[in-house]
C-alpha positions, 0 to 999 in steps of 0.5 A: 680194167686198168685205170687209164692215165690221161694227159690234158694238154692245155694253155698256149704259147701264143698269147694270154687270150688262148691260154685262158680260153684253153684253161677254161675249156680244159677245166670244164672237161675235167669237171665233166669227165672225171671218174677216178675208177676209170681215169687218172688225169694229169695236166701239162700247161704251156704259158705264153713264155713257152715254158711248160708246167705240170700243175696239180690242177688248173686253178690259177694258184696251182698253175702259179706255184708249178715249176716252169720247165723247158721243152726238153725237161717237159719231154723227159717228164712226160715220157716217164709218166706212162701216159696212155692217151693225151687229150689236146685242149689247146686252141691256138694254131701252134697248139693245134699243130706243133704240139700235136706233132710232138706227141706223134714223135713221142708215140703217145696217142691222142684224141682228135685229128692229126697235126697235118689235118689241123694245119690244113683246116686252119686255112679256110681257102684250102679247106674249101677247095678240098671239100668242093672237090668232093662235091660239097657246095661252097660260096664262090670266093677269092684269096687276096693278099695285101694290095689285091683288089676284090672283084666280087660284087657285094654283098660279100663276106670278108674273113681272114684265111686262118683266124678262128672265132669270127675274128676280123669277119665283115659283111660288105654290102657296098663296094665302098666298104671293101677298104675298111673291111679288108684292113680289119681282116688283114690285122689277123692274117696275111691272106684274106678270103672274099666270098659271095654272101649266102642270103640268110636262111639258117646257120647250123653246125654239124658234127660226125663221130666214128663209133664201132667203125661207122661214121655217124652224123650227129644232130644239127645245132642251129644258131640265131641269125636275122637278115636285118640285125644279125646276117652273119655271126660275129666274134661278139656272138661267140665270146664274152669279153673278158673271159671269166668263169667256166665256159663263159666264152661259149656261143650257147651262153651268149647267143642261144643255140638249139638242137634241130629236130632230127626229123627236120628235112635239113638234118639228113641233107647236112649230115650227108655233106658233113660225111663228105667233108670228114672223108675228104679232109682225112679226119679221124675220131670226130669232126665238126663243120659250119654250114649256111642254109640258103632260103631254098634249103641248100647247104653251103659249107662255111668252115671246119672247127675240128675240136671237141671240149668233152663237156656237157655243153659242147656241140659234139657232146650235147648233139651226141647225147641227143642221139643217145650217146651220153658224154661218158660213153662218147669220151670212152669211145674217143679214148678207145679210138685213140688207143686202137691207132697206137 
C-alpha cells in the first residue's frame, strides 16, 4: 500500500484563540495518529492575518520561521504536493466552511462533513428546525434580534445562534434577568435563541460513524451537571483559560466526563435520535450531537458539534474504542471514506 500524503489544515484567520485551539488539537492528532509506514503528514497553518504557512511541525518556533504566503501562492504549493486527503483541524466558522469549500474547488478530498453542512449546523436555530422536522424532540424556542422581547416564561436558556463552546450562554430563572442575559449573548452573535429550559436529568454527547456502509451509533459520553450548582454546562466547564499544553482545553480535562454503560436504556434511545439527526442534516463520515435527558428519560436535542480530533481523548475516538474500534482503525476508516468519495 502506498504511503498516503495527508495535509493537516490548522490555525485560524479569525482570531488568536481559535488559532491556538486549532494548533493544540492538531498537534494532539498528529501525535496520536502518526505512522510513517502508512502516512506522510504535511501541515498548512493559517494565521489571523490571513497568511498561509507550511511549517515542518506545529511547534511555535517552526511556525514562526515558516515563510508566510498568500492564498494564491498557497494554492499553487498545495496543488503541487499530490495530497491524497486533507484533514480539517480548524474550528472557527471560516475554517469550518470557507476553507473546506476551497478544497472542494481544488478537488482534494477531506475527512468530515462538507462546508454547506458545517455552515448549516453552525446556526443552532436552523439545525433545530431540521432535526425537529425529522421527528427529534427539541426545546421550544424563539429566535431574537436586537430589540426583540422574549415571550417564553422562565426558566429559559439564552444562547447566541451561531457561537460554539457555550460562549454567551445563560440560564434565566426570572424575567428580570432577561436583559443582562440577552446583552451577554448579543456580544457573540446578531441572533439569539431563547428556549425553554429542560430540567436537569442528564446531559450526554453521542456520535455516529459510517463504517462499511453502515451508520453506527457510538456509546454515549455523559457530563456532570447538578440541578443546583451546575444546571447547564458553561464555557468555563469546557475550557481552561489560558489554553496551554496539549488539549488543556478539553472538557474531560476540566469537568470530568464518562462513557455510559452500553446496557443503560438511555443509550439505544439517544442513538436512534442521533441517526435521525445525522441523516436529516446530510452528514457524512461521522457526526456528533448533544442531548439533554429530562427526569422522565426523554432525550431533547441541544446542538450539533460536527468535529473529531482523532486523538485518544476525543469523544468520537474514545467512544468508538469502547465499541472495539481503536483509533488507528477509526482514522483509516475515515480516510477510506474520504478517498471513496473522490
